C-alpha positions as CSV (number, residue, x, y, z in Angstrom):
1,X,-125.0,253.1,74.3
2,X,-128.5,252.3,74.3
3,X,-127.4,248.6,75.1
4,X,-125.2,250.0,78.0
5,X,-128.0,251.9,79.5
6,X,-130.3,248.9,79.3
7,X,-127.8,246.5,80.7
8,X,-127.2,249.1,83.6
9,X,-131.1,249.1,84.4
10,X,-131.2,245.3,84.4
11,X,-128.3,245.1,86.9
12,X,-129.7,247.6,88.9
13,X,-133.3,246.1,88.9
14,X,-132.0,242.6,89.5
15,X,-130.0,243.8,92.3
16,X,-133.0,245.5,93.9
17,X,-135.0,242.3,93.3
18,X,-132.3,240.3,95.0
19,X,-133.0,242.1,98.1
20,X,-136.4,240.4,98.3
21,X,-135.7,237.1,100.3
22,X,-136.7,233.8,98.7
23,X,-135.6,230.5,99.8
24,X,-133.3,231.4,102.5
25,X,-131.8,228.2,103.0
26,X,-129.7,228.7,100.0
27,X,-129.3,232.3,99.8
28,X,-128.0,235.0,102.2
29,X,-129.4,238.1,103.5
30,X,-129.0,239.9,99.9
31,X,-130.7,237.3,98.1
32,X,-127.7,235.8,96.2
33,X,-126.5,232.4,96.5
34,X,-124.4,231.8,99.7
35,X,-120.8,231.2,99.5
36,X,-121.0,227.4,99.4
37,X,-124.1,227.4,97.2
38,X,-123.4,227.1,93.3
39,X,-125.8,228.5,90.8
40,X,-126.1,225.7,88.6
41,X,-127.2,223.4,91.8
42,X,-129.7,225.9,93.0
43,X,-131.0,226.3,89.4
44,X,-131.6,222.7,89.2
45,X,-133.2,222.5,92.7
46,X,-135.5,225.3,91.6
47,X,-136.3,223.5,88.2
48,X,-137.3,220.5,90.1
49,X,-139.5,222.4,92.4
50,X,-141.2,223.9,89.2
51,X,-141.4,220.2,87.5
52,X,-142.8,218.7,90.5
53,X,-145.9,221.0,90.9
54,X,-145.8,223.8,88.1
55,X,-149.0,225.8,89.4
56,X,-148.0,225.9,93.1
57,X,-146.8,229.3,95.1
58,X,-143.5,227.5,95.5
59,X,-143.2,227.1,91.6
60,X,-144.3,230.6,91.1
61,X,-141.6,231.7,93.5
62,X,-139.1,229.5,91.9
63,X,-139.7,231.1,88.7
64,X,-138.8,234.5,90.2
65,X,-135.9,233.1,91.8
66,X,-134.6,231.5,88.6
67,X,-135.2,234.9,86.9
68,X,-133.1,236.5,89.4
69,X,-130.5,233.8,89.3
70,X,-130.3,233.9,85.3
71,X,-129.7,237.7,85.2
72,X,-127.5,237.9,88.5
73,X,-124.3,239.8,87.6
74,X,-122.3,237.2,89.6
75,X,-123.5,234.3,87.5
76,X,-120.8,233.6,85.0
77,X,-123.5,231.7,83.1
78,X,-125.9,234.5,82.7
79,X,-128.9,233.9,80.5
80,X,-131.2,236.8,79.7
81,X,-133.4,234.9,77.4
82,X,-134.1,232.5,80.3
83,X,-134.6,235.1,82.7
84,X,-137.3,236.8,80.7
85,X,-139.1,233.4,80.2
86,X,-139.1,232.8,84.0
87,X,-139.9,236.4,84.9
88,X,-143.0,236.2,82.3
89,X,-144.1,232.8,83.9
90,X,-143.9,234.5,87.3
91,X,-146.1,237.3,86.3
92,X,-148.5,234.9,84.6
93,X,-148.8,232.7,87.9
94,X,-148.7,235.9,90.3
95,X,-152.4,236.3,91.3
96,X,-152.0,239.9,92.5
97,X,-150.7,242.9,90.4
98,X,-147.0,242.7,90.2
99,X,-145.1,245.9,91.3
100,X,-143.6,248.4,89.0
101,X,-140.1,247.2,89.9
102,X,-140.9,243.8,88.3
103,X,-142.6,245.5,85.4
104,X,-139.5,247.6,84.8
105,X,-137.2,244.3,85.1
106,X,-139.3,242.5,82.7
107,X,-139.2,245.7,80.1
108,X,-135.6,245.7,80.7
109,X,-135.3,242.0,80.1
110,X,-137.6,242.3,76.7
111,X,-135.3,245.1,75.5
112,X,-131.8,242.9,76.5
113,X,-133.6,240.0,74.6
114,X,-134.6,242.1,71.5
115,X,-131.0,243.7,71.6
116,X,-129.5,240.1,72.0
117,X,-131.6,239.0,68.7
118,X,-130.4,242.1,66.7
119,X,-126.9,241.5,67.7
120,X,-126.9,237.9,66.6
121,X,-128.6,239.1,63.6
122,X,-125.8,241.8,62.8
123,X,-123.3,239.1,63.7
124,X,-124.6,236.5,61.1
125,X,-124.8,239.5,58.7
126,X,-121.0,240.2,59.5
127,X,-119.8,236.6,59.0
128,X,-121.5,236.5,55.9
129,X,-120.0,239.8,54.8
130,X,-116.5,238.4,56.0
131,X,-117.0,235.3,53.8
132,X,-117.8,237.3,51.0
133,X,-114.7,239.6,51.6
134,X,-112.6,236.6,51.7
135,X,-114.1,235.1,48.5
136,X,-113.4,238.5,46.9
137,X,-110.0,238.7,48.2
138,X,-109.1,235.1,46.7
139,X,-110.7,236.2,43.5
140,X,-108.9,239.4,43.5
141,X,-105.6,237.7,44.1
142,X,-106.5,235.2,41.1
143,X,-107.4,238.1,38.8
144,X,-104.1,240.0,39.9
145,X,-102.1,236.6,39.0
146,X,-103.9,236.5,35.7
147,X,-103.2,240.2,35.0
148,X,-99.5,239.4,35.8
149,X,-99.6,236.6,33.1
150,X,-101.4,238.5,30.5
151,X,-99.2,241.5,30.9
152,X,-96.1,239.2,30.4
153,X,-97.8,237.6,27.5
154,X,-98.6,240.9,26.0
155,X,-95.0,242.0,26.5
156,X,-94.0,239.0,24.7
157,X,-96.4,239.7,21.9
158,X,-95.2,243.2,21.6
159,X,-91.6,242.3,21.4
160,X,-92.4,239.5,18.9
161,X,-94.6,242.0,16.9
162,X,-91.3,244.3,16.9
163,X,-89.2,241.7,15.8
164,X,-91.7,240.8,13.0
165,X,-91.8,244.5,12.0
166,X,-88.0,244.7,11.8
167,X,-87.9,241.6,9.8
168,X,-90.7,242.8,7.6
169,X,-88.8,246.0,7.1
170,X,-85.6,244.4,6.4
171,X,-87.4,241.9,3.9
172,X,-89.1,245.1,2.1
173,X,-85.5,246.8,2.1
174,X,-84.2,243.7,0.5
175,X,-86.8,243.3,-1.9
176,X,-86.3,246.9,-3.0
177,X,-82.7,246.4,-3.7
178,X,-83.2,243.1,-5.5
179,X,-86.0,245.0,-7.5
180,X,-83.2,247.6,-8.5
181,X,-80.7,245.2,-9.1
182,X,-83.0,243.2,-11.4
183,X,-83.8,246.6,-13.1
184,X,-80.1,247.4,-13.5
185,X,-79.3,244.0,-14.6
186,X,-82.3,244.2,-17.6
187,X,-80.9,247.7,-18.6
């Protein structure tokens, strides 16, 4: 539920942030890449602007635009972690105080980043748990097969014991009869 609220906030803030017009050549009036523009190519262009002069105003605006592109709901390759990095860089480079909307966006991206790390941690735990579960299943199957073998062996031993008891009882009876015959013969 918390994650849904945070994601909704990010989408809302990123939508509002897209209303600001940066780089009109590759964007429409809503701030999104124009129909012919590709997210990947625009990202590459903006990264080249940053690479050429990392401390310039153009680089600062490129960081903001990259944050918008990486968090845009239409971008199939959204990357909130990179959006956060670029927004943080933009805030560092911005000479005037940033507005509340940008700070809200930053807080939302930080929360998404934290939740993404938590999800990754939980997924790793789940994978480990599933591996352990599979190992237990294999061990359980092996033990079940062993139990079946032992029960069968036990059944055979019980049958053998019963046979031996019957043989001993028969031999005792025979011994008693022989002892009686010997006594009768000696008398």
